[in-house]
C-alpha positions in Angstrom: -25.2 -6.2 35.6 -23.0 -4.3 33.1 -24.4 -1.3 31.3 -23.6 -0.8 27.6 -24.1 2.2 25.4 -27.2 1.7 23.1 -26.9 0.8 19.4 -25.8 3.9 17.5 -26.9 2.6 14.1 -30.7 2.8 14.3 -32.7 1.9 11.3 -33.9 5.5 10.7 -30.3 6.7 10.7 -29.2 4.0 8.3 -32.2 4.9 6.1 -31.3 8.6 6.1 -27.7 7.8 5.1 -28.6 5.4 2.2 -31.9 6.7 0.9 -30.5 9.6 -1.2 -28.0 7.2 -2.9 -30.3 4.5 -4.0 -30.7 5.9 -7.5 -27.0 6.3 -8.1 -26.4 2.6 -9.0 -23.2 2.0 -10.9 -23.3 1.8 -14.6 -22.5 -1.9 -15.3 -21.6 -1.3 -18.9 -19.2 1.4 -18.1 -17.6 -0.8 -15.4 -17.1 -3.6 -18.0 -15.7 -1.2 -20.6 -13.2 0.3 -18.1 -12.1 -3.2 -17.0 -11.5 -4.2 -20.6 -9.6 -1.0 -21.3 -7.3 -1.4 -18.2 -6.7 -5.0 -19.1 -5.5 -4.0 -22.5 -3.3 -1.3 -20.8 -1.7 -4.0 -18.7 -1.3 -6.4 -21.6 0.3 -3.8 -23.9 3.0 -3.0 -21.3 6.4 -3.5 -22.9 9.3 -1.2 -22.0 7.2 1.6 -20.4 4.9 4.3 -21.7 6.0 7.9 -21.0 5.9 11.3 -22.6 8.5 13.2 -24.7 11.6 14.9 -23.1 12.5 18.0 -25.0 15.8 18.1 -23.2 16.8 14.6 -24.2 15.4 15.0 -27.7 17.6 18.1 -28.1 20.7 16.0 -27.1 19.9 13.2 -29.6 19.2 15.8 -32.3 22.8 17.1 -31.9 24.3 13.9 -33.3 25.8 14.3 -36.8 25.1 11.8 -39.5 27.4 8.8 -39.3 27.8 8.8 -43.1 29.8 12.0 -42.8 27.3 14.3 -44.4 26.6 17.6 -42.6 23.1 16.5 -41.6 21.6 15.3 -38.3 21.7 11.5 -37.8 18.1 11.8 -36.6 16.6 14.7 -38.6 13.1 13.8 -37.2 14.2 14.9 -33.7 15.3 18.3 -35.0 11.9 18.7 -36.7 10.2 17.7 -33.4 12.1 20.5 -31.6 11.1 23.0 -34.3 7.4 22.0 -34.1 7.0 21.6 -30.3 8.0 25.0 -28.8 5.3 26.1 -26.4 3.5 29.4 -26.7 5.6 31.2 -24.1 8.8 30.4 -26.1 9.9 27.5 -23.8 10.2 23.8 -24.3 9.3 21.1 -21.8 6.3 19.5 -20.2 3.4 21.8 -21.1 0.9 20.2 -18.7 2.9 21.1 -15.6 5.1 24.2 -15.1 8.3 23.8 -13.3 10.8 26.6 -13.9 13.8 24.2 -13.5 12.4 21.8 -16.1 11.4 24.5 -18.6 14.7 26.4 -18.4 16.8 23.2 -18.7 14.8 22.0 -21.8 14.7 25.4 -23.4 18.5 25.9 -23.0 19.1 22.4 -24.5 16.8 23.2 -27.5 18.2 26.6 -28.4 21.8 25.2 -28.2 20.9 22.4 -30.6 19.1 24.7 -33.0 22.0 27.1 -32.9 24.5 24.3 -33.6 22.4 23.3 -36.7 22.0 26.9 -37.7 18.2 26.6 -38.0 15.0 27.9 -36.3 16.3 31.4 -35.7 12.8 32.6 -34.7 12.4 29.8 -32.2 15.9 30.4 -30.8 15.1 34.1 -30.3 11.8 33.3 -28.5 13.6 30.8 -26.4 16.2 33.3 -25.4 13.5 35.8 -24.4 11.8 33.1 -22.3 15.1 32.4 -20.5 15.8 36.1 -19.8 12.4 36.7 -18.3 11.9 33.4 -16.5 15.4 32.2 -15.3 14.9 34.1 -12.0 11.9 31.9 -11.2 14.1 29.0 -10.4 15.3 30.8 -7.3 11.7 30.7 -6.0 11.5 27.0 -6.4 13.0 24.9 -3.6 16.0 22.6 -4.0 13.7 19.6 -3.8 12.1 20.6 -7.1 15.5 20.6 -8.8 15.6 17.8 -11.4 18.1 14.9 -11.0 21.7 16.0 -12.1 20.6 19.6 -12.7 23.6 21.1 -11.0 25.8 19.0 -13.2 24.3 19.5 -16.6 22.8 23.0 -16.5 26.1 24.9 -15.8 27.9 22.8 -18.5 25.3 23.9 -21.0 25.4 27.5 -19.8 29.1 27.5 -20.5 28.4 26.0 -24.0 25.8 28.7 -24.6 28.4 31.4 -23.7 30.9 30.0 -26.1 28.2 30.0 -28.8 27.6 33.7 -28.1 24.0 33.3 -27.0 22.6 36.4 -25.2 21.6 35.0 -21.8 21.6 36.4 -18.3 24.8 34.7 -17.2 25.4 37.1 -14.3 22.2 36.3 -12.4 23.3 35.6 -8.8 21.2 32.4 -8.8 22.9 31.1 -11.9 26.3 31.7 -10.4 25.2 29.8 -7.3 24.3 26.8 -9.4 27.8 26.9 -11.1 29.4 27.0 -7.7 27.3 24.0 -6.6 28.6 22.1 -9.6 32.2 22.9 -8.8 31.7 21.9 -5.2 30.0 18.6 -6.2 32.7 17.7 -8.7 35.4 18.3 -6.0 33.7 15.8 -3.7 33.6 13.1 -6.4 36.9 11.1 -6.5 37.5 10.4 -10.2 38.3 6.8 -9.5 34.7 6.4 -8.1 33.3 7.5 -11.5 34.8 4.4 -13.2 34.8 1.9 -10.3 31.1 1.0 -10.3 27.9 2.2 -11.8 26.5 5.3 -10.0 23.9 7.9 -10.8 26.6 10.1 -12.4 26.2 7.9 -15.5 22.7 9.5 -15.9 24.3 12.9 -16.5 27.5 12.3 -18.5 26.6 15.1 -20.9 27.4 17.5 -18.1 30.7 15.9 -17.3 32.3 15.9 -20.7 35.4 17.9 -19.8 36.4 15.4 -17.0 35.4 12.0 -18.3 37.9 9.4 -19.5 35.8 8.0 -22.3 37.7 4.7 -22.6 37.3 4.0 -18.9 33.6 4.9 -18.8 32.7 2.4 -21.5 33.2 -0.4 -19.0 30.1 0.8 -17.2 27.8 0.8 -20.3 24.5 -1.1 -19.7 23.8 -4.3 -21.6 21.2 -2.4 -23.8 24.0 0.1 -24.9 22.7 3.0 -22.8 24.2 4.8 -19.9 21.7 4.4 -17.1 18.8 4.4 -19.6 19.4 8.1 -20.4 19.1 9.1 -24.1 20.9 12.4 -23.4 23.8 10.8 -21.5 24.0 8.0 -24.2 24.0 10.6 -27.0 26.8 12.5 -25.4 28.9 9.3 -25.1 28.2 8.4 -28.7 29.3 11.9 -29.9 32.6 11.4 -28.0 33.3 7.7 -28.8 31.2 6.7 -31.9 30.3 3.5 -29.9 27.9 1.4 -32.0 26.0 0.1 -29.0 25.1 3.7 -28.0 23.7 4.3 -31.5 21.8 1.0 -31.4 20.2 2.0 -28.1 19.1 5.4 -29.6 17.8 3.7 -32.7 15.8 1.3 -30.5 14.3 4.2 -28.5 13.3 6.2 -31.6 11.7 3.1 -33.2 9.4 3.1 -30.2 8.7 6.9 -30.0 9.1 8.0 -33.6 10.5 11.5 -33.6 11.4 12.2 -29.9 12.8 10.4 -26.9 11.8 10.4 -23.2 14.1 11.3 -20.3 14.8 7.7 -19.5 13.9 4.4 -21.1 13.1 1.6 -20.6 10.9 2.0 -17.5 9.5 -1.6 -17.5 10.0 -2.5 -13.9 8.8 0.8 -12.6 5.7 0.8 -14.8 4.6 -2.7 -13.8 5.1 -2.3 -10.1 3.4 1.0 -9.8 0.5 -0.1 -12.0 -0.1 -3.1 -9.7 0.2 -1.0 -6.6 -2.3 1.5 -8.1 -5.0 -1.0 -8.8 -4.4 -2.7 -5.4 -4.6 0.5 -3.4 -7.7 1.6 -5.3 -9.4 -1.6 -4.5 -10.0 -2.8 -8.1 -7.2 -5.5 -8.3 -9.7 -8.4 -8.2 -10.6 -7.6 -11.8 -7.0 -7.9 -13.0 -5.6 -11.1 -11.4 -4.0 -12.6 -14.5 -2.6 -9.2 -15.6 -1.1 -8.7 -12.1 0.5 -12.2 -12.1 2.0 -11.6 -15.6 3.4 -8.2 -14.4 4.9 -9.6 -11.2 6.3 -12.7 -12.9 8.1 -10.3 -15.2 9.5 -8.2 -12.3 10.5 -11.3 -10.4 12.4 -12.7 -13.4 14.6 -9.5 -13.2 14.8 -9.4 -9.4 18.4 -9.0 -8.0 19.6 -9.4 -4.5 21.2 -6.0 -4.7 17.9 -4.5 -5.6 16.3 -3.2 -8.8 16.1 0.1 -10.7 13.4 1.4 -13.0 14.5 -0.9 -15.8 15.5 -4.5 -16.1 19.0 -3.7 -17.2 19.5 -0.7 -15.0 22.9 -1.3 -13.2 22.1 1.2 -10.4 19.3 0.0 -8.1 17.1 2.5 -6.2 15.3 2.0 -2.9 11.9 3.2 -4.4 11.6 0.4 -6.9 13.3 -2.1 -4.6 11.0 -1.5 -1.6 7.9 -1.5 -3.8 9.1 -4.7 -5.4 9.9 -6.4 -2.1 6.6 -5.6 -0.6 4.4 -6.5 -3.5 6.3 -9.7 -4.5 6.3 -10.9 -0.9 2.6 -10.3 -0.6 2.0 -12.3 -3.8 4.0 -15.3 -2.5 7.3 -14.7 -4.3 10.4 -15.6 -2.3 12.3 -12.4 -1.8 14.7 -11.5 1.0 14.6 -8.2 3.0 18.4 -8.2 2.9 18.0 -6.4 -0.4 17.4 -3.2 1.7 20.9 -3.3 3.1 22.2 -1.9 -0.2 20.6 1.4 0.7 21.6 1.9 4.3 24.6 4.0 5.3 26.9 3.6 8.3 24.5 5.8 10.4 21.6 3.5 9.8 19.8 6.0 7.5 18.2 4.8 4.2 18.7 6.6 0.9 17.3 6.3 -2.6 20.6 5.5 -4.3 23.7 3.8 -3.0 26.3 6.4 -1.9 23.9 9.3 -2.2 22.2 11.4 0.4 19.1 12.1 -1.7 15.7 10.9 -0.6 12.2 12.0 -0.9 8.7 11.5 0.6 7.5 8.9 -2.0 10.6 6.7 -1.7 10.6 6.8 2.1 6.8 6.1 2.1 7.4 3.1 0.0 10.1 1.8 2.3 7.8 2.4 5.3 5.0 0.4 3.7 7.4 -2.3 2.8 8.8 -2.5 6.4 5.5 -3.7 7.8 5.5 -6.9 5.7 8.2 -8.2 8.0 9.0 -11.7 9.3 10.5 -12.4 12.8 14.2 -11.6 13.1 14.3 -9.2 10.1 16.1 -6.4 11.9 16.6 -4.5 8.6 12.8 -4.1 8.3 12.6 -2.8 11.9 15.4 -0.3 11.2 13.7 0.8 8.0 10.4 1.3 9.8 11.9 3.5 12.5 14.0 5.5 10.1 11.2 6.2 7.7 8.6 6.9 10.4 11.0 9.6 11.7 11.6 11.0 8.3 7.9 11.0 7.3 6.7 12.6 10.6 9.3 15.4 10.1 8.0 15.8 6.5 4.4 16.3 7.9 5.6 18.8 10.4 7.1 20.8 7.6 4.2 22.7 6.0 6.0 23.0 2.7 7.0 19.3 2.6 7.0 18.0 -1.0 8.6 15.3 -2.8 11.9 14.8 -4.6 10.7 12.4 -7.2 7.1 13.1 -7.8 4.4 15.8 -7.9 1.4 14.1 -6.5 -2.2 15.3 -5.9 -2.1 14.7 -2.1 1.2 13.1 -0.9 0.5 14.5 2.5 -2.8 12.6 2.7 -1.0 9.4 1.7 1.6 9.8 4.4 -1.0 10.6 7.1 -2.9 7.5 6.3 0.1 5.3 6.2 1.4 6.5 9.5 -2.0 6.3 11.2 -3.1 3.0 9.7 0.0 0.9 9.0 -0.6 -2.5 7.4 -1.9 -4.3 10.4 -4.6 -1.7 11.0 -5.4 -0.9 7.4 -8.5 -2.7 6.0 -8.7 -3.0 2.2 -12.0 -1.0 1.9 -10.7 1.8 4.1 -7.5 2.0 2.2 -9.3 2.0 -1.1 -11.6 4.8 0.1 -8.6 6.9 1.3 -6.6 6.3 -1.9 -9.5 7.2 -4.2 -9.5 10.6 -2.4 -5.7 11.0 -2.6 -5.0 9.5 -6.0 -4.0 11.9 -8.8 -4.8 10.8 -12.3 -2.5 13.6 -13.5 0.4 13.0 -11.2 3.9 13.6 -12.7 7.4 12.4 -11.8 10.7 14.2 -11.8 13.8 12.6 -13.2 16.2 14.7 -15.3 12.9 16.3 -16.5 9.2 16.2 -15.6 7.6 13.1 -17.1 4.3 11.2 -17.0 3.5 7.5 -16.8 0.0 7.0 -18.3 -0.2 3.3 -17.1 0.3 4.5 -13.5 -1.5 7.9 -13.4 -4.7 7.5 -15.4 -8.3 8.8 -15.1 -9.6 5.3 -16.0 -8.3 3.7 -12.8 -10.0 6.4 -10.8 -13.3 6.2 -12.6 -13.4 2.4 -12.2 -12.5 2.6 -8.6 -15.3 5.1 -7.8 -18.0 3.1 -9.7 -16.8 -0.2 -8.3 -16.7 1.1 -4.7 -20.2 2.5 -4.8 -21.5 -0.7 -6.5 -20.0 -2.9 -3.8 -21.3 -0.5 -1.1 -24.9 -0.7 -2.3 -24.6 -4.6 -2.2 -23.3 -4.3 1.4 -26.2 -2.1 2.4 -28.8 -4.6 1.2 -27.0 -7.4 3.1 -26.9 -5.3 6.3 -30.7 -4.6 6.1 -31.3 -8.4 5.9 -29.0 -9.1 8.9 -30.6 -6.4 11.0 -34.0 -7.9 10.2 -32.7 -11.3 11.4 -31.5 -9.8 14.7 -35.0 -8.3 15.3 -37.0 -11.3 14.2 -34.9 -13.6 16.5 -35.9 -11.4 19.5 -32.3 -10.4 20.3 -33.2 -6.8 20.8 -35.1 -7.9 23.9 -31.9 -9.0 25.5 -30.9 -6.5 28.1 -27.6 -8.0 29.1 -25.7 -7.7 25.8 -24.4 -5.2 23.3 -26.3 -4.6 20.1 -23.5 -4.0 17.6 -24.9 -5.6 14.4 -23.7 -2.8 12.1 -20.2 -2.6 13.5 -19.9 -6.4 13.4 -21.1 -6.5 9.7 -18.5 -3.8 8.9 -15.7 -6.2 9.9 -16.1 -8.7 7.1 -17.4 -6.1 4.7 -14.1 -4.2 5.2 -12.0 -7.1 3.9 -14.0 -10.0 2.4 -15.9 -7.3 0.5 -16.2 -8.9 -2.9 -19.8 -9.6 -4.1 -19.1 -13.4 -4.3 -18.5 -13.5 -0.5 -22.0 -12.5 0.5 -22.7 -15.8 2.4 -19.3 -15.6 4.1 -20.1 -12.1 5.3 -23.5 -13.2 6.5 -22.1 -16.2 8.4 -19.3 -14.1 9.8 -21.7 -11.5 11.1 -24.2 -13.9 12.6 -21.5 -16.0 14.3 -19.8 -12.9 15.6 -23.0 -11.6 17.1 -23.5 -14.9 18.9 -19.9 -14.7 20.3 -20.8 -11.2 21.6 -24.1 -12.3 23.1 -22.6 -15.5 24.7 -19.5 -13.6 25.9 -21.8 -11.2 27.8 -24.0 -14.1 29.0 -21.1 -16.1 30.3 -19.2 -13.1 31.5 -21.6 -11.4 33.8 -25.2 -12.5 33.3 -25.8 -16.2 33.7 -25.2 -18.3 36.9 -22.6 -21.1 36.5 -25.4 -23.7 36.6 -27.3 -21.9 33.8 -24.2 -21.6 31.7 -23.4 -25.3 32.1 -27.0 -26.1 31.0 -26.5 -23.9 27.9 -23.3 -25.7 27.1 -25.0 -29.0 27.6 -27.8 -28.0 25.3 -25.3 -27.1 22.6 -23.4 -30.4 23.0 -26.6 -32.5 22.8 -28.1 -30.1 20.2 -31.4 -30.5 22.1 -34.2 -27.9 22.1 -36.0 -29.7 24.9 -33.6 -28.3 27.5 -34.9 -24.7 26.9 -37.7 -25.5 29.4 -35.2 -25.3 32.2 -33.6 -22.0 31.0 -34.4 -18.4 32.1 -36.3 -16.4 29.5 -33.4 -14.4 28.0 -31.2 -17.6 27.8 -34.1 -19.3 26.1 -34.2 -16.6 23.4 -30.4 -17.0 23.0 -30.6 -20.8 22.5 -33.5 -20.9 20.2 -31.9 -18.2 17.9 -28.6 -20.0 18.2 -30.1 -23.4 17.3 -32.1 -22.1 14.3 -29.3 -20.0 12.9 -26.7 -22.7 13.0 -29.0 -25.3 11.6 -29.6 -22.9 8.6 -25.8 -22.2 8.3 -25.1 -26.0 8.4 -27.6 -26.6 5.7 -26.0 -24.0 3.4 -22.6 -25.3 4.4 -23.6 -28.8 3.3 -24.5 -27.5 -0.2 -21.1 -25.6 -0.4 -18.9 -28.4 1.0 -20.7 -31.4 -0.3 -20.9 -33.0 3.2 -22.6 -32.6 6.5 -20.9 -29.8 8.5 -23.2 -29.5 11.5 -21.0 -31.8 13.6 -18.0 -29.6 12.7 -19.9 -26.4 13.7 -21.0 -27.9 17.0 -17.5 -29.0 17.8 -16.2 -25.5 17.2 -18.8 -24.1 19.5 -18.1 -26.6 22.2 -14.5 -25.5 22.3 -15.7 -21.9 22.5 -18.2 -22.4 25.3 -15.6 -24.4 27.3 -13.3 -21.4 27.2 -16.1 -19.1 28.2 -17.0 -21.4 31.1 -13.4 -21.5 32.3 -13.3 -17.7 32.5 -16.6 -17.7 34.3 -15.2 -20.1 36.9 -12.0 -18.0 37.3 -14.2 -15.0 37.8 -16.4 -16.7 40.4 -13.4 -17.9 42.3 -11.5 -14.6 41.9 -8.7 -16.7 40.5 -5.8 -15.1 38.7 -4.0 -17.7 36.5 -0.4 -17.6 35.3 0.2 -15.7 32.1 0.7 -19.0 30.1 -2.5 -20.6 31.5 -4.4 -17.4 30.8 -3.2 -17.1 27.2 -3.9 -20.7 26.4 -7.6 -20.1 27.2 -7.9 -16.4 26.4 -6.7 -16.8 22.8 -9.7 -19.1 22.3 -12.2 -17.2 24.4 -11.6 -14.1 22.3 -13.8 -16.1 19.9 -12.1 -15.1 16.6 -11.3 -18.7 15.9 -15.0 -19.7 16.2 -16.0 -16.9 13.7 -13.2 -17.8 11.3 -13.6 -21.6 11.3 -17.3 -21.4 10.6 -17.0 -18.6 8.0 -14.2 -20.4 6.2 -16.7 -23.0 4.9 -18.1 -20.1 2.7 -14.9 -18.7 1.2 -15.6 -20.5 -2.2 -13.4 -23.6 -1.9 -14.2 -27.1 -0.8 -12.1 -27.6 2.4 -10.8 -31.0 3.2 -10.1 -32.1 6.8 -6.4 -31.7 6.1 -6.9 -28.0 5.1 -9.1 -27.4 8.0 -6.5 -28.8 10.3 -4.1 -26.1 9.1 -6.4 -23.4 10.5 -8.0 -25.1 13.5 -7.4 -24.6 17.2 -4.3 -26.7 17.0 -2.7 -24.6 14.3 -0.1 -21.9 14.9 -1.9 -19.7 12.4 -5.2 -19.6 14.4 -3.4 -19.3 17.7 -1.5 -16.2 16.5 -4.7 -14.6 15.3 -6.4 -15.3 18.6 -3.4 -14.2 20.6 -2.9 -10.9 18.9 -6.6 -10.2 19.1 -6.7 -11.0 22.8 -3.6 -9.0 23.6 -4.8 -5.8 21.8 -8.2 -6.2 23.4 -6.7 -6.6 26.9 -4.4 -3.6 26.5 -7.5 -1.3 25.9 -10.1 -2.9 28.2 -8.3 -4.3 31.3 -8.7 -1.2 33.4 -12.4 -0.9 32.7 -13.0 -4.6 33.3 -10.9 -4.5 36.5 -13.3 -1.8 37.7 -16.2 -4.2 37.0 -14.6 -7.0 39.1 -12.7 -8.9 36.3 -9.5 -10.3 37.8 -7.8 -11.9 34.9 -6.2 -10.1 31.9 -2.9 -10.5 30.1 -1.5 -7.6 32.1 -2.6 -8.8 35.5 -1.5 -12.4 34.9 1.9 -11.2 33.7 2.3 -9.1 36.8 1.3 -12.1 39.0 4.2 -14.0 37.4 6.5 -11.1 37.9 5.5 -9.4 41.1 8.3 -6.8 41.1 7.4 -5.1 37.8 5.1 -2.2 37.4 1.8 -2.1 35.4 3.6 0.1 32.8 6.4 -2.5 32.4 3.8 -5.3 32.1 2.0 -3.3 29.4 5.2 -2.7 27.5 5.9 -6.5 27.6 2.4 -7.3 26.2 2.9 -4.8 23.3 6.3 -6.5 22.6 4.7 -10.0 22.5 2.0 -8.7 20.2 4.4 -7.0 17.8 6.5 -10.3 17.5 3.3 -12.3 17.1 2.1 -10.1 14.3 5.4 -10.7 12.5 4.9 -14.4 13.0 1.4 -14.0 11.7 2.8 -12.3 8.6 4.9 -15.3 7.9 2.0 -17.8 8.4 -0.2 -15.7 6.2 2.3 -15.5 3.3 3.9 -18.9 3.6 1.1 -21.2 4.7 0.5 -22.3 1.1 -1.5 -25.4 2.0 -4.4 -23.2 3.0 -6.3 -21.6 0.1 -5.7 -17.9 -0.3 -9.3 -16.8 0.7 -9.0 -18.8 3.9 -5.7 -17.2 4.7 -7.1 -13.7 4.1 -10.0 -14.5 6.4 -7.7 -15.5 9.3 -5.2 -12.7 8.7 -7.6 -9.9 8.1 -9.6 -10.9 11.2 -6.4 -10.3 13.2 -6.1 -6.9 11.4 -9.6 -5.8 12.1 -9.0 -6.4 15.8 -5.9 -4.1 15.7 -8.2 -1.4 14.1 -11.1 -1.8 16.5 -8.9 -1.6 19.6 -6.5 1.0 18.2 -7.6 3.7 20.7 -9.8 1.9 23.2 -12.7 -0.6 23.3 -13.8 0.2 19.7 -16.7 -2.3 19.8 -18.4 -1.4 23.1 -17.7 2.3 22.7 -17.9 2.5 18.9 -20.3 5.5 19.0 -17.5 7.6 20.6 -14.6 6.5 18.4 -13.3 6.7 14.9 -14.9 3.3 14.3 -18.2 5.2 13.6 -16.5 7.1 10.8 -14.9 3.9 9.4 -18.4 2.3 9.3 -19.9 5.3 7.6 -17.1 5.5 5.0 -17.2 1.8 4.2 -20.9 1.1 4.3 -22.9 4.3 3.8 -21.0 7.2 2.3 -20.5 6.8 -1.5 -17.4 8.3 -3.2 -18.0 11.2 -5.5 
C-alpha cells in the first residue's frame, strides 16, 4: 500500500485565509465605471496619445513664417516654451527627472528663445540650470542616454557656442560626448544614409552639416515626416522648404494645439501595448470587441519586414514586431515568424533596429515572450528564445540592469517571471497576479526624450485589475467550499488508499477557466479530476485485478446492483461515481439539449480500459515498447477524460463533429495527453520505480535502445515533449473548427501539467512545493 502526504488544505486553514477578506467585496459600480472608461479609451485611440516634448517643440518653434515676415510660423509653440519652463530653470518631463532628457530639452529651448530674441529671463535661468546640472549626466549610465543623443546634443552645443551662450563647454564629459559623435559619424558610410531608411532619419537635426538634402528627400515617409520625428522634420523643412514636411507639422499641431511630442504617430505601438496590458492584467475579457478592433487595425498595417511604432514608419523595430507577432498569432491572425529575420545579425544575435547594436531589456523580453508561441520547424523562434534567454539572464545577474527604452516600476520582476514561467507554464491567473504587482501606472518610455503613453500606463487599468481579481477570487472561494463539502458527504475522506487533493485540483481550472460564467465547467472539471485520481490510485496499487474488472463492468452496465460484490472502499467509490456523473449528465442534458450520459460513460470506459492495461502490465512485470506505452499512457494520464466531460460546460452546444475534433482520435487531445504524460514521467519515474512500477516513458525508451543511459533517455523524452508542445501550439491556434473555449480547455490543461510537474510531483507533494504558493495566490490571498 502506498503512503501519501495528508491534505494540506484543511478547512480551518482555508477559513483562516479567507475569513478576514469576506467584507472586502469588490465595488460592482466602480468596476462597471472603470470598464466603461477603459472602453472609451480604446475607442478613442487614433494616432497615439502622448505628452509634450519640449525638445521637439523648440525645434518646431524655430521655423520662420513661410510668408516671409520675421515671425515664427508656429507662434503658439514659442509661447508654449515661454510658459512651460520648470521651477528649476529646466525644460523637459517634469514627472520624471533624467539629466540627459532635461539638459537636451533645456539646451534646445534656450537656443530657440535666443534665436527669436525673446524670454531673456527664461534663457538666463536655463543657462544657470545647465551650468549646475550638466555634470549629472556623467552619473547616469549610457543606457539612460536618449536615442540619437550623441548626434544631436554636440551639434546643438556647437550652435550655442556660435550664439555666444555662456555654457560649460570644457566639461570633460561634454567633450567625451563630442568625441563619441565624431567616432560614430566616421563609422557611417555616407551612402548608407541615403540607401535605405535607418534610425539616422530620426536625428537629422544633428547631422545638418553632412546631409545632402536632395538625396535625403527620397527617404521621406508617406506622411511627410522623417521617421515620425517633429524635430527631424522641422530641420529638413528649414533646409528645403518641402511642403510635405510642413503639412506633417501642421497635422501634429492640429492634434496637440501648441506643442508637439517626440514622435508621432504612435498608433501601432499604442494599440499593441494597450492590448498586452489588459491581457497580462487579466481583464481582457471585458474588452473583446475593443481588442479585436485594435488588432484588425495593426494587422491591416502588418509588413513581412516587421513594423515600427507607426503605420507609415519605414524603419521597423523588433519591439513592436515581436509584440505584434505574438499577440496577432494568439488571436488567430496569420503571421509568419520569418519577420524576425529582419533583426538578426550574422552572429545570430537579435537587435532592436536593423543594422544597429542597440537592444534593451524590454525589447528582448518581448522577443522572448514571442519565441514561445512557436510552431514546429520555426528555427528562428528557437534562435530567438536562446539568444534572449542568455541576454535576460545576464541582465538579471547585473544588479544595475535597467532598460534602454523604458523606465518601468519593476522590469526585474517581469523578467524573473517570464524566465521562470514561460508560456507553457504560465497560467492566466498567476500571470495576472504577478503583473498586477509589477505593473507601473506611471511607467515612462525613452525615445529622443522621456515620454508617457496614457493608454498603456494608466491607474485605471490597475484599479480594475485589482477589483476584478479579488471579485473573481471570492467567487472561487465559495465554489471550493461547495466542492469540499461534496467530497466529505460522498465519504471520500474515508478512503485510505488515495490522495486527498481537492483544493489543488480545483486550483487547476480556476487558474485558467477562471471567468465567473464557467462555474459549472470548474465544478465538473474538479469532480472528474478527483475521480481520475481516486481511480488511478485504486487501479494502480489498491484493487485486485478481479475487483478492478468488476468496477469497470459496473461502469459499463451503469448498474448499482454490482456494488454488493465490491469491497467497502470500492463500494464508496462506485456509489459516489454513479451519483456524481448522473448529476453531471442531467446538467449536461440541459446545456447541450440532448442526453449526454452515454457519451460520459463511453469516455470513462476508455479511461478504465487504459487503467486496467497498466494494472495488467504491473502484475505481469511487463515493460512495453515505447510506442505501445505511449499509446496507452497518453490516455491513462486521464487529462482527456477530464477535458472531454468538462467541454460540455464551456458555454457552446457541441455537435458530434466538433467533439470528434477533440476526442481520443484527435491529434489535439493526443498531444495534450502525451505532453502531460511525459512531464509527469520525467518527475515521478524514479519514485514509482522504487514502489515496483516497471513502465515509464524513460524505462520503455531504454528497453527499445538498450545501449543508451538513463540520462540520454531523459534527454530524448524532453526533446519529444518540446516538439509536442510546439505541435500543440499549432493545434490550439489553428484548429478553428473547435470553439475557442474548448481549445483553451485542452491547451491550458496541458499547460497546468507543465506547471504542476515543473520541479517534481507537484500534485502528490504539493505541500512541499511552489504549488502551495500558487494555490494561495490564486485562491486565497487578495491583491492589495
